[in-house]
C-alpha positions in Angstrom: 58.2 11.4 1.0 55.0 9.5 0.2 55.0 5.8 -0.6 53.8 4.7 -4.1 53.4 1.4 -5.7 54.4 2.8 -9.0 56.6 5.5 -10.4 57.3 6.5 -14.0 60.7 7.4 -15.3 60.8 10.2 -17.9 63.0 9.5 -20.9 65.8 11.7 -19.4 65.6 9.8 -16.1 65.9 6.4 -17.9 69.0 7.7 -19.8 70.6 9.0 -16.6 69.8 5.8 -14.7 71.2 3.6 -17.4 74.3 5.7 -18.1 75.1 6.4 -14.5 75.6 10.1 -15.2 75.0 11.2 -11.6 72.1 13.4 -12.6 69.8 11.4 -10.2 70.1 12.1 -6.5 71.1 9.3 -4.1 67.6 9.6 -2.6 66.0 9.1 -6.0 68.2 6.1 -6.8 67.3 4.6 -3.5 63.6 5.2 -4.2 63.8 3.6 -7.6 65.5 0.6 -6.1 62.9 0.2 -3.3 59.6 0.9 -5.2 57.6 -2.1 -6.1 56.9 -1.0 -9.7 59.2 1.3 -11.7 58.0 1.9 -15.2 59.0 3.7 -18.3 56.6 4.7 -21.0 56.7 3.0 -24.3 57.0 6.4 -25.9 60.5 6.7 -24.4 61.6 3.9 -26.7 60.5 6.0 -29.6 62.2 9.1 -28.2 65.5 7.3 -27.7 65.4 5.6 -31.1 64.7 8.9 -32.9 67.5 10.8 -31.0 69.9 8.0 -31.7 69.0 7.9 -35.5 69.4 11.7 -35.8 72.8 11.5 -34.1 71.6 13.5 -31.1 72.1 10.6 -28.7 75.3 8.6 -28.5 74.9 5.0 -27.4 77.5 2.2 -27.4 75.1 -0.2 -29.1 72.1 0.3 -31.4 69.1 2.0 -29.7 66.8 -1.1 -29.9 69.4 -3.3 -28.2 70.2 -0.5 -25.7 66.5 -0.2 -24.8 66.0 -3.9 -24.2 69.2 -4.2 -22.1 68.3 -1.1 -20.0 64.8 -2.3 -19.3 66.1 -5.8 -18.3 69.1 -4.6 -16.3 67.1 -2.1 -14.2 64.1 -4.4 -13.9 61.7 -1.9 -15.4 58.2 -2.4 -16.6 57.2 -0.8 -19.9 54.0 1.2 -19.6 52.0 0.8 -22.8 50.3 3.7 -24.4 46.6 3.1 -24.3 44.1 4.9 -26.5 42.7 6.5 -23.4 46.1 7.9 -22.3 46.7 9.3 -25.8 43.2 11.0 -25.8 43.8 12.3 -22.3 47.1 13.8 -23.5 45.1 15.9 -26.0 42.9 17.3 -23.2 45.8 18.6 -21.2 46.4 22.4 -21.1 48.9 23.7 -23.6 51.7 24.1 -21.0 54.0 21.5 -22.6 54.4 21.2 -26.3 56.4 17.9 -26.4 53.9 15.1 -27.3 56.0 12.4 -25.7 56.1 14.3 -22.4 52.3 14.9 -22.7 51.8 11.1 -22.9 53.9 10.5 -19.8 52.1 13.3 -18.0 48.7 11.9 -18.9 49.7 8.4 -17.8 50.9 9.8 -14.4 47.7 11.8 -13.9 45.5 8.7 -14.8 47.4 6.6 -12.2 48.0 9.4 -9.6 51.7 8.5 -9.5 55.0 10.6 -9.5 57.4 11.0 -12.4 61.2 11.0 -12.1 62.1 14.0 -14.3 64.1 17.2 -14.3 61.3 18.9 -16.3 59.5 21.3 -13.8 56.6 21.8 -16.3 55.2 18.4 -15.2 54.3 20.0 -11.8 52.1 22.6 -13.6 49.8 19.7 -14.4 49.7 18.7 -10.8 52.1 15.8 -11.3 54.5 15.0 -8.4 58.1 14.9 -9.6 61.5 14.2 -8.2 64.9 13.8 -9.6 
């Protein structure tokens, strides 16, 4: 396994990490703990808030509070969405239709870093993934 200075958590990975669901392997949890910079895209805050508002995601506290606590508790950095990342996402092949995932993929490609996700379609863009 290569050494990176940065890894990006997909929204599902953030939820699994914060909720301790066991969907992340011990190796992945160790890697998250040891990496210098573990980030989550700002778009994940949007995804979580929308799912919570629609009743598709159950959280013990409101989504905004949950987001801030999860980021702080797991010592994560929030990766801002830049205009360049958003434009780059539009240039990706039409493999993945989810705009939020396309933003995460574009950010990973721009930085040449892996993503923690269970979504195998990320690899079709040349993004290294683990879960």
